[in-house]
C-alpha positions in Angstrom: 3.4 -9.8 8.1 6.3 -11.7 6.6 9.6 -9.9 6.6 10.3 -11.4 3.1 7.1 -9.6 1.8 8.2 -6.4 3.5 11.6 -6.6 1.9 10.1 -7.3 -1.5 7.8 -4.2 -1.2 10.7 -2.0 -0.1 12.9 -3.3 -3.0 10.1 -2.4 -5.4 10.0 1.1 -4.0 6.3 1.1 -3.1 6.9 3.1 0.0 7.9 6.3 -1.8 5.0 8.8 -2.0 4.7 12.2 -3.5 6.6 15.3 -2.6 5.5 16.5 0.9 4.5 19.9 -0.5 1.8 18.2 -2.7 0.2 15.9 -0.1 -3.5 15.4 0.6 -4.4 15.6 4.3 -6.7 12.6 3.9 -3.6 10.5 3.4 -2.2 11.3 6.9 -3.1 7.8 8.3 -1.1 6.1 5.6 2.1 8.3 5.8 4.9 6.8 7.9 7.2 9.8 7.7 9.1 12.2 5.5 12.6 11.9 4.0 14.2 14.4 1.6 10.8 16.2 1.1 9.2 12.9 0.0 6.5 11.2 2.1 7.2 7.6 3.0 4.1 5.4 2.8 3.4 3.1 5.8 4.0 -0.5 4.4 1.9 -2.0 7.2 -1.1 -0.1 5.9 -0.2 -1.0 2.3 -0.2 -4.7 3.2 -3.5 -4.4 4.9 -5.0 -2.9 1.8 -3.5 -5.6 -0.4 -4.9 -8.3 1.8 -8.3 -6.7 1.7 -8.2 -6.4 -2.1 -7.1 -10.1 -2.3 -10.0 -11.2 -0.2 -12.4 -9.1 -2.3 -11.1 -10.5 -5.6 -11.2 -14.1 -4.2 -14.9 -13.6 -3.3 -15.7 -12.2 -6.7 -14.0 -15.0 -8.6 -15.5 -17.7 -6.3 -19.0 -16.4 -7.0 -18.4 -17.0 -10.7 -17.8 -13.4 -11.8 -15.0 -12.2 -14.0 -12.3 -9.8 -12.9 -10.8 -7.6 -15.7 
């Protein structure tokens, strides 16, 4: 994982989640920690998901289908 990508994601604020009091236990594997009653999303897991989505979209487009 590129440190430039991580810095870009942090600057965009994608690591801030919901208030800790409103969390869903199914999200536990994706939560890095908690700060000021806000869950912090694990950026490594976010990047894994983005790469998985990129692979899927690439496969769809290469098979001639449209992505809306």
